ROMI-169160 format. One record per residue (C-alpha): x, y, z; residue number from 1. Coordinates in Angstrom, 2 decimals, padded with zeros to 5 digits. Layout:
% residues N
c1 c2 c3 i
X Y Z NUM;
...
***
This chain:
% residues 324
c1 c2 c3 i
073.68 -105.86 157.07 1;
071.42 -107.12 154.20 2;
071.54 -110.86 153.34 3;
072.99 -110.19 149.81 4;
075.56 -107.80 151.43 5;
076.55 -110.50 153.85 6;
077.18 -112.70 151.01 7;
079.41 -110.47 149.00 8;
081.23 -110.26 152.28 9;
081.57 -114.10 152.56 10;
082.78 -114.38 148.91 11;
085.34 -111.59 149.35 12;
086.49 -113.64 152.39 13;
086.67 -116.60 150.48 14;
088.65 -115.21 147.58 15;
091.18 -113.56 150.13 16;
091.35 -117.17 151.79 17;
092.25 -118.73 148.33 18;
094.78 -115.76 147.37 19;
096.44 -116.31 150.87 20;
096.93 -120.01 150.37 21;
098.10 -119.47 146.88 22;
100.64 -117.03 147.84 23;
101.90 -119.30 150.89 24;
102.07 -122.33 148.27 25;
104.16 -119.85 145.70 26;
106.31 -119.12 148.48 27;
107.23 -122.52 149.33 28;
107.54 -123.65 145.72 29;
110.10 -120.80 145.13 30;
112.04 -121.67 148.16 31;
111.39 -118.61 150.00 32;
112.96 -118.36 153.63 33;
110.59 -119.04 156.47 34;
110.04 -116.13 158.98 35;
112.99 -115.67 161.37 36;
112.71 -117.81 164.50 37;
110.27 -120.01 162.84 38;
110.60 -123.53 163.29 39;
110.54 -125.79 160.29 40;
108.36 -128.88 160.13 41;
106.50 -131.46 158.35 42;
103.41 -129.60 156.85 43;
101.56 -132.37 154.65 44;
098.89 -132.89 157.62 45;
095.71 -131.61 156.10 46;
093.05 -133.99 155.00 47;
090.90 -132.98 152.57 48;
086.99 -134.40 152.20 49;
085.50 -133.55 149.01 50;
081.98 -134.04 148.20 51;
079.45 -134.06 145.17 52;
076.18 -132.56 146.35 53;
073.16 -133.72 144.20 54;
072.50 -137.40 144.85 55;
075.67 -137.43 147.37 56;
074.77 -135.21 150.41 57;
071.21 -134.41 149.08 58;
068.79 -137.04 147.54 59;
067.48 -135.24 144.69 60;
068.93 -132.24 142.17 61;
068.84 -128.89 144.67 62;
066.64 -127.10 141.78 63;
063.80 -129.63 142.42 64;
063.21 -128.56 145.92 65;
062.76 -125.08 145.56 66;
063.34 -123.02 141.96 67;
061.27 -125.60 139.70 68;
058.08 -125.67 142.14 69;
058.41 -121.74 142.44 70;
057.92 -121.45 138.53 71;
055.40 -124.19 138.37 72;
057.74 -126.61 136.50 73;
057.44 -130.66 136.77 74;
060.87 -131.56 137.45 75;
060.91 -134.77 135.49 76;
059.27 -132.62 132.69 77;
061.80 -129.94 132.96 78;
064.89 -132.08 132.90 79;
063.28 -134.23 129.87 80;
063.17 -130.42 128.04 81;
066.48 -129.70 129.10 82;
067.78 -132.93 127.69 83;
066.12 -132.82 124.48 84;
067.14 -129.03 123.46 85;
070.63 -130.02 124.73 86;
070.80 -132.70 121.94 87;
068.97 -130.69 119.36 88;
071.19 -127.62 119.80 89;
074.28 -129.58 120.34 90;
074.65 -127.33 123.45 91;
075.93 -128.19 126.74 92;
073.57 -129.60 129.25 93;
074.47 -127.65 131.91 94;
074.54 -124.33 130.23 95;
071.22 -125.48 128.42 96;
069.54 -125.98 132.09 97;
071.10 -122.99 133.66 98;
069.38 -120.87 130.55 99;
066.04 -122.77 130.64 100;
065.48 -122.40 134.37 101;
065.46 -118.44 133.97 102;
063.74 -118.43 130.77 103;
060.76 -120.20 132.02 104;
060.81 -118.02 135.11 105;
060.69 -114.78 132.98 106;
057.93 -116.47 130.74 107;
055.81 -116.77 133.80 108;
056.56 -113.44 135.13 109;
058.57 -114.62 137.97 110;
061.54 -112.52 138.99 111;
064.32 -114.17 141.00 112;
067.58 -112.57 141.72 113;
070.53 -113.90 143.91 114;
069.07 -113.37 147.16 115;
066.02 -115.37 146.21 116;
068.11 -118.57 145.22 117;
069.94 -118.21 148.34 118;
066.93 -118.14 150.48 119;
065.42 -121.19 148.37 120;
068.43 -123.19 149.78 121;
067.25 -123.50 153.25 122;
064.63 -125.84 151.78 123;
066.97 -128.26 150.05 124;
066.59 -131.84 151.68 125;
069.74 -133.67 152.87 126;
070.31 -137.30 153.75 127;
070.37 -138.44 157.16 128;
073.29 -137.49 159.39 129;
074.70 -135.00 156.68 130;
074.28 -132.16 159.36 131;
076.29 -134.02 162.12 132;
078.70 -135.63 159.90 133;
081.21 -132.85 159.92 134;
081.33 -132.76 163.80 135;
081.67 -136.42 163.91 136;
084.33 -136.78 161.32 137;
086.31 -133.95 163.21 138;
085.98 -135.51 166.58 139;
087.26 -138.89 165.27 140;
090.31 -137.34 163.66 141;
091.03 -135.43 166.90 142;
090.94 -138.86 168.82 143;
092.82 -140.99 166.30 144;
095.51 -138.56 165.24 145;
098.80 -139.30 166.64 146;
100.67 -136.53 164.85 147;
100.36 -132.95 166.23 148;
098.69 -130.25 164.07 149;
096.50 -132.59 161.87 150;
093.97 -130.26 160.09 151;
090.39 -131.35 158.47 152;
088.92 -129.53 155.51 153;
085.55 -130.14 153.78 154;
084.87 -129.17 150.17 155;
082.27 -129.09 147.74 156;
082.51 -129.44 144.04 157;
079.22 -129.14 142.08 158;
077.52 -128.64 138.88 159;
074.74 -127.26 141.07 160;
074.17 -123.76 141.71 161;
076.55 -121.79 144.12 162;
073.43 -119.37 145.02 163;
071.47 -122.35 146.50 164;
074.09 -124.08 148.15 165;
074.93 -120.56 149.79 166;
071.58 -120.99 151.61 167;
071.84 -124.60 152.71 168;
072.23 -125.23 156.52 169;
075.67 -126.99 155.96 170;
077.39 -124.31 153.91 171;
079.38 -122.80 156.93 172;
081.10 -126.17 157.30 173;
083.04 -125.81 153.77 174;
086.17 -124.32 153.58 175;
085.60 -123.53 149.90 176;
082.47 -124.53 147.53 177;
083.14 -124.72 143.76 178;
079.93 -124.89 141.74 179;
078.12 -123.25 138.90 180;
077.08 -119.78 139.18 181;
075.18 -117.25 137.57 182;
076.09 -113.31 136.58 183;
073.43 -111.06 137.63 184;
072.98 -107.86 135.98 185;
070.37 -105.15 136.64 186;
067.10 -105.50 134.55 187;
068.82 -108.36 132.38 188;
068.06 -111.98 132.34 189;
070.80 -113.71 134.45 190;
073.36 -115.96 132.41 191;
075.84 -118.54 133.50 192;
079.11 -116.90 135.01 193;
080.68 -120.41 135.88 194;
079.73 -123.64 134.83 195;
081.09 -126.82 136.21 196;
080.96 -129.97 134.08 197;
081.73 -133.58 134.94 198;
085.01 -133.50 133.74 199;
085.60 -129.71 134.61 200;
085.29 -130.86 138.43 201;
088.79 -132.37 138.10 202;
090.41 -128.73 137.68 203;
089.30 -127.91 141.29 204;
090.82 -131.39 142.63 205;
094.21 -129.87 141.42 206;
093.25 -126.47 142.73 207;
092.90 -128.02 146.38 208;
096.16 -130.37 145.91 209;
098.01 -127.21 144.61 210;
096.70 -124.78 147.17 211;
095.44 -122.51 144.35 212;
091.75 -121.97 145.59 213;
091.32 -118.35 143.76 214;
090.00 -118.93 140.67 215;
091.66 -115.90 139.07 216;
094.76 -117.78 138.82 217;
095.72 -120.50 136.59 218;
096.65 -123.94 137.95 219;
098.39 -124.88 134.79 220;
102.08 -123.94 135.80 221;
103.92 -126.88 137.08 222;
104.29 -127.45 140.83 223;
106.60 -129.91 142.29 224;
104.71 -132.60 144.31 225;
106.59 -131.85 147.30 226;
105.26 -128.37 147.64 227;
101.75 -128.97 146.99 228;
100.14 -128.49 150.27 229;
097.61 -131.19 150.12 230;
098.76 -134.40 148.65 231;
096.02 -136.60 146.86 232;
096.88 -139.27 149.37 233;
095.05 -136.85 151.84 234;
092.03 -136.69 150.05 235;
088.76 -138.70 149.79 236;
086.15 -137.79 147.28 237;
082.57 -138.67 147.75 238;
079.96 -139.19 144.66 239;
077.03 -141.18 143.52 240;
077.06 -141.98 139.88 241;
078.71 -141.58 136.16 242;
078.96 -137.85 136.59 243;
081.60 -138.52 139.36 244;
083.55 -140.90 137.40 245;
086.17 -138.29 135.89 246;
086.72 -137.24 139.58 247;
087.05 -140.61 140.82 248;
089.37 -141.54 138.39 249;
091.78 -138.42 138.80 250;
091.69 -139.06 142.54 251;
092.45 -142.84 142.37 252;
095.23 -142.33 139.53 253;
096.92 -139.65 141.79 254;
096.76 -141.85 145.11 255;
093.65 -140.42 146.66 256;
090.72 -142.32 147.45 257;
087.02 -142.53 146.48 258;
083.74 -143.61 147.99 259;
080.44 -144.05 145.88 260;
077.28 -143.81 147.66 261;
073.48 -144.78 146.74 262;
070.16 -143.84 148.50 263;
069.33 -146.02 151.19 264;
067.05 -148.76 150.21 265;
067.63 -147.90 146.72 266;
069.23 -150.36 144.32 267;
073.32 -150.13 144.47 268;
073.94 -151.13 140.77 269;
075.70 -148.10 139.62 270;
078.04 -148.39 143.03 271;
078.68 -151.87 142.35 272;
079.99 -151.10 138.67 273;
082.17 -147.86 139.96 274;
083.71 -150.34 142.49 275;
084.15 -153.25 139.80 276;
085.68 -150.71 137.50 277;
087.96 -149.68 140.50 278;
086.74 -146.04 140.45 279;
086.20 -146.15 144.01 280;
087.74 -147.83 147.10 281;
084.41 -148.55 148.71 282;
080.57 -148.04 148.43 283;
078.04 -147.69 151.04 284;
074.37 -146.19 151.39 285;
073.99 -142.26 151.93 286;
073.54 -142.70 155.42 287;
076.00 -140.14 157.28 288;
075.00 -141.20 160.80 289;
077.73 -142.21 163.27 290;
078.09 -145.93 163.06 291;
076.50 -146.35 159.56 292;
078.38 -148.31 156.78 293;
079.54 -145.07 155.22 294;
080.93 -143.69 158.44 295;
082.91 -146.95 159.10 296;
084.11 -147.13 155.50 297;
085.41 -143.41 155.52 298;
086.99 -143.70 158.86 299;
088.86 -146.88 157.71 300;
090.31 -144.48 154.82 301;
090.87 -141.73 157.40 302;
093.19 -144.37 159.59 303;
095.15 -145.27 156.60 304;
095.64 -141.20 155.82 305;
096.65 -140.70 159.38 306;
098.84 -143.90 159.29 307;
100.48 -142.40 155.98 308;
100.92 -138.95 157.70 309;
102.94 -140.53 160.59 310;
105.05 -142.48 158.24 311;
105.84 -139.36 156.05 312;
106.45 -137.24 159.12 313;
108.82 -139.74 160.53 314;
110.67 -140.11 157.14 315;
110.93 -136.36 156.78 316;
112.51 -136.15 160.30 317;
115.03 -139.07 159.59 318;
116.13 -137.25 156.16 319;
116.69 -133.88 158.09 320;
118.72 -135.55 160.88 321;
120.81 -137.29 158.20 322;
121.40 -134.02 156.44 323;
119.51 -135.21 153.29 324;
***
């Protein structure tokens, strides 16, 4: 099986998972009966950790490690030109950068397709401890959870490129990835298929909350809080700066949690601003190794979530026993 065919299969599987989750949620919200013989139970036991990518899991924008060097572009000069062009044309900065990348590649005679972008993802640098983080957090929850059936999911919401993320070493750890994406047509210059802006990220938080991960389905229809599969109180968002403010605000406003990170050894000014403004519960250096400040503060929030799950489950049992 070729790499590109494998990727298409992976995408179809992700869409199928999203559709299946959405159907299950719809069944609950419409009062559909459980399968004969199935024992009803408290089902708000999924914990979701949601991450930005650039500056949060990786020190620099992903394009700077691979794509820009491949087409001979200096990163600082490229972003400066991109920002200037967006201002002059009153254009969206993200659409501008996606267009400008391929325009410059074409001008230099460099043809890059989807498979090339995926291959470039292998060289994206990650902060210390990121690769082991997913297993360490899962083990922590396994030991600390007193309720049976607690599940952990990791999600990525990024304005970076799906294609590059697909090639990173950590892609298999994510239940789903929501990121900007190109539409590739043979013999044509690729153009944006999906652009995820700072405020647009919040849509995907609600998709996770409502269990509607199939992007072909609308999330605008009302869904009662009681039937949403992953309450915001079970979610933690990780970000690094101003671009994450809308997501942090939505998370905190709805009872969720947020952590701001900064590069180890670098100024933490932005994190302090976010903390002072109530945008995040904690901040820490982006060191994901076990025992780090980030690990310690994340697990404090996880302990809180696990305790809340136990409280909610016990209240659910009491309501059932009382016939309420």
